[in-house]
Backbone bond lengths (Angstrom), bond angles and torsions (degrees), N, CA, C in turn:
res aa  C-N    CA-C-N  psi(-1)  N-CA   C-N-CA  omega(-1)  CA-C   N-CA-C  phi
1 X - - - 1.410 - - 1.521 112.76 -
2 X 1.293 119.68 134.87 1.450 123.43 -178.72 1.510 106.83 -100.54
3 X 1.313 120.10 134.81 1.406 127.25 178.06 1.555 113.61 -125.05
4 X 1.329 111.75 140.76 1.486 119.39 174.21 1.451 105.40 -126.83
5 X 1.328 117.28 138.50 1.456 121.75 178.18 1.534 108.96 -119.71
6 X 1.333 111.38 152.41 1.492 113.88 177.38 1.559 104.59 -150.08
7 X 1.350 117.26 133.44 1.452 121.92 -179.98 1.475 108.84 -101.80
8 X 1.342 117.70 147.62 1.459 124.75 -174.24 1.541 105.97 -133.06
9 X 1.311 110.31 169.64 1.516 119.01 174.18 1.525 110.48 -101.45
10 X 1.220 118.91 177.17 1.485 121.86 179.72 1.527 105.72 81.97
11 X 1.369 113.12 -149.91 1.454 119.68 179.90 1.477 116.47 -76.48
12 X 1.325 115.85 -12.42 1.502 120.05 178.85 1.651 103.59 -85.58
13 X 1.351 110.43 121.57 1.478 116.57 178.83 1.564 107.98 -94.31
14 X 1.290 121.11 -39.73 1.473 122.75 -176.16 1.524 108.14 -160.84
15 X 1.466 109.55 143.36 1.374 119.91 175.11 1.521 109.40 -123.68
16 X 1.330 117.49 128.54 1.466 120.40 -171.19 1.562 104.79 -129.11
17 X 1.425 112.02 125.09 1.528 120.13 170.33 1.501 109.44 -98.43
18 X 1.217 117.35 132.66 1.509 121.96 178.39 1.540 108.88 -131.74
19 X 1.254 118.69 122.22 1.475 128.18 171.80 1.554 102.51 -77.82
20 X 1.317 120.65 127.21 1.448 123.79 -177.24 1.542 112.70 -96.79
21 X 1.315 113.75 21.70 1.478 116.27 175.61 1.540 117.60 119.85
22 X 1.345 115.76 -33.42 1.487 119.69 177.41 1.461 110.63 -134.30
23 X 1.320 114.44 170.06 1.485 122.09 -175.57 1.510 109.56 -61.08
24 X 1.301 121.49 -26.09 1.451 120.65 -167.91 1.575 104.96 -104.25
25 X 1.336 122.20 7.69 1.505 118.50 179.89 1.541 104.80 -131.43
26 X 1.408 107.48 114.65 1.464 115.96 -179.53 1.562 106.05 -146.96
27 X 1.307 114.14 151.21 1.459 118.89 176.83 1.502 111.11 -137.46
28 X 1.318 114.10 145.31 1.480 122.74 177.51 1.540 108.23 -120.13
29 X 1.343 113.35 122.73 1.446 115.00 176.78 1.469 107.36 -113.57
30 X 1.429 115.12 131.45 1.410 122.13 -178.05 1.542 106.95 -116.87
31 X 1.323 119.55 116.37 1.390 126.70 176.41 1.476 110.71 -92.31
32 X 1.273 119.34 131.87 1.486 121.69 176.00 1.559 109.31 -128.18
33 X 1.265 117.03 177.34 1.466 120.19 179.69 1.583 108.80 -72.62
34 X 1.308 120.24 -4.93 1.413 122.42 178.79 1.527 113.33 -111.10
35 X 1.301 117.84 -5.33 1.500 121.61 177.82 1.474 109.12 147.72
36 X 1.349 117.72 -146.90 1.440 122.59 -176.75 1.530 107.93 -145.63
37 X 1.309 113.29 155.03 1.533 123.22 166.59 1.501 107.92 -132.61
38 X 1.364 115.02 135.83 1.488 123.18 174.17 1.490 106.40 -108.30
39 X 1.332 119.19 125.50 1.347 124.79 176.80 1.552 109.43 -107.25
40 X 1.361 116.73 132.83 1.499 121.46 -176.12 1.533 106.72 -109.35
41 X 1.316 117.26 134.33 1.397 125.03 -175.76 1.531 112.83 -124.46
42 X 1.323 118.90 132.11 1.476 121.00 169.53 1.574 101.55 -107.59
43 X 1.291 111.30 114.91 1.477 123.38 -174.23 1.619 102.22 57.42
44 X 1.292 121.71 -115.21 1.494 122.55 179.83 1.461 115.40 -102.81
45 X 1.324 115.04 0.40 1.504 118.94 -175.88 1.478 114.87 -97.01
46 X 1.398 115.88 125.65 1.482 117.86 174.53 1.444 112.88 -68.61
47 X 1.248 113.85 124.62 1.489 119.17 -176.27 1.532 118.08 -119.44
48 X 1.401 111.73 -12.62 1.437 116.88 -179.19 1.541 110.45 -164.90
49 X 1.346 117.67 168.47 1.422 122.36 172.58 1.506 108.88 -160.65
50 X 1.332 116.78 162.75 1.439 123.60 172.65 1.530 110.09 -145.62
51 X 1.340 113.92 152.29 1.445 124.03 171.76 1.395 109.73 -129.94
52 X 1.305 118.56 -173.44 1.469 123.31 -179.83 1.553 108.84 -60.93
53 X 1.309 120.96 -24.61 1.459 119.19 -174.50 1.558 114.70 -130.35
54 X 1.321 119.10 6.20 1.530 117.79 -179.88 1.445 108.24 -154.62
55 X 1.422 113.50 144.50 1.473 122.23 175.65 1.521 105.13 -121.56
56 X 1.404 116.15 121.26 1.355 122.06 176.69 1.562 112.12 -114.92
57 X 1.339 114.48 135.60 1.459 117.82 179.65 1.598 111.68 -144.18
58 X 1.221 116.87 135.66 1.542 117.84 177.91 1.494 109.72 -76.46
59 X 1.373 112.40 153.92 1.362 118.37 169.13 1.512 109.36 -68.70
60 X 1.386 118.63 167.13 1.438 118.66 -169.52 1.604 106.75 -84.27
61 X 1.312 115.86 111.45 1.409 119.10 176.66 1.613 108.73 -101.68
62 X 1.349 116.17 -0.86 1.459 123.06 -168.35 1.492 110.24 -114.57
63 X 1.376 115.78 -135.20 1.432 122.09 -174.89 1.566 111.20 -112.65
64 X 1.337 110.84 -172.16 1.508 115.40 176.72 1.442 116.90 -65.18
65 X 1.304 116.45 -30.03 1.470 118.96 178.31 1.492 113.66 -64.68
66 X 1.325 116.31 -48.55 1.550 122.36 171.67 1.468 109.56 -61.76
67 X 1.294 118.08 -39.17 1.516 123.38 179.60 1.509 110.41 -56.79
68 X 1.310 118.21 -37.81 1.534 119.72 179.43 1.460 109.38 -62.95
69 X 1.423 120.08 -43.00 1.403 122.93 177.16 1.456 112.52 -61.84
70 X 1.353 116.35 -41.60 1.466 120.36 -177.24 1.519 109.03 -65.94
71 X 1.386 117.52 -36.37 1.441 120.59 177.23 1.517 110.26 -60.90
72 X 1.319 120.94 -36.99 1.416 124.99 175.24 1.477 116.23 -63.42
73 X 1.407 114.16 -40.81 1.446 121.05 -178.80 1.454 110.31 -76.99
74 X 1.315 118.75 -45.50 1.504 122.37 -178.77 1.519 110.11 -140.83
75 X 1.344 117.95 93.21 1.518 117.96 -178.40 1.524 114.47 -64.83
76 X 1.333 116.11 -25.68 1.499 118.55 -179.02 1.547 107.91 -87.64
77 X 1.344 114.51 105.11 1.494 118.27 -174.31 1.487 112.16 -66.18
78 X 1.360 117.81 -23.42 1.491 121.10 173.91 1.498 111.33 -65.03
79 X 1.265 122.14 -21.14 1.478 123.24 -179.21 1.464 111.37 -89.55
80 X 1.314 118.83 -6.46 1.481 120.12 -179.00 1.514 112.23 -72.49
81 X 1.295 118.79 152.89 1.431 125.83 -172.45 1.474 114.26 -105.61
82 X 1.360 120.86 145.86 1.487 123.71 168.76 1.526 105.38 -71.91
83 X 1.341 116.02 165.30 1.425 118.58 -174.51 1.464 114.71 -61.40
84 X 1.328 118.63 -39.37 1.472 117.37 -178.80 1.622 114.42 -66.67
85 X 1.343 113.86 -38.98 1.444 117.97 173.24 1.457 116.16 -67.58
86 X 1.346 114.63 -37.54 1.437 122.46 172.27 1.505 113.54 -51.09
87 X 1.367 110.84 -55.34 1.513 121.24 177.98 1.487 111.81 -51.87
88 X 1.343 115.23 -49.93 1.501 117.24 178.50 1.474 115.05 -60.68
89 X 1.324 117.69 -40.02 1.468 122.22 -178.48 1.591 106.25 -71.70
90 X 1.263 117.67 -38.40 1.579 121.51 -178.50 1.506 103.91 -62.04
91 X 1.367 122.64 -46.12 1.427 123.61 -179.01 1.499 111.09 -56.69
92 X 1.286 117.66 -47.25 1.383 124.55 176.54 1.548 115.66 -57.04
93 X 1.355 110.87 -42.47 1.491 117.23 179.33 1.535 110.44 -66.83
94 X 1.355 116.58 -42.89 1.452 119.00 -179.15 1.522 106.21 -62.87
95 X 1.278 122.11 -42.44 1.455 127.89 -176.54 1.514 108.24 -66.54
96 X 1.315 120.43 -36.77 1.466 121.22 -177.51 1.515 114.18 -69.78
97 X 1.363 114.36 -22.17 1.507 119.25 173.96 1.477 115.22 -102.24
98 X 1.381 116.18 9.90 1.428 121.33 175.47 1.485 116.36 80.68
99 X 1.349 116.64 27.07 1.467 119.13 178.26 1.591 107.40 -108.33
100 X 1.364 114.13 169.54 1.475 121.48 -176.93 1.525 109.07 -57.72
101 X 1.313 113.77 143.29 1.493 121.11 172.07 1.469 112.83 -92.03
102 X 1.318 120.74 4.26 1.446 122.15 -178.63 1.525 115.40 -96.60
103 X 1.365 112.09 45.87 1.463 121.14 -175.81 1.522 105.49 -89.81
104 X 1.284 120.34 132.85 1.448 124.01 175.44 1.508 110.46 -120.54
105 X 1.325 117.80 118.53 1.453 121.01 -179.92 1.537 108.68 -127.74
106 X 1.298 115.17 158.82 1.441 121.33 177.23 1.533 113.31 -167.95
107 X 1.307 113.04 160.90 1.525 112.47 -172.78 1.550 104.60 -104.85
């Protein structure tokens, strides 16, 4: 796994990018003074996230390759979220770690 780290000012303490082994599996962890959020990407698309108290993962709108990553993030397919619900939970997660609530995502 390859890692790149970047330090910031304000409430962001550290940003870490990790390649999870293939081109379509990457994660970005943002540490703030209120906690952390990890964002999971398949290629350039945000497909999941987790914080200290919540794990959010989209249902599979894509192919088998993205499905493999989704299985790693959330093995229980019944727990996966539709896009609208995912966006709402993502906003809450960003807010819980002190980051902007004006994030727009889509598949």
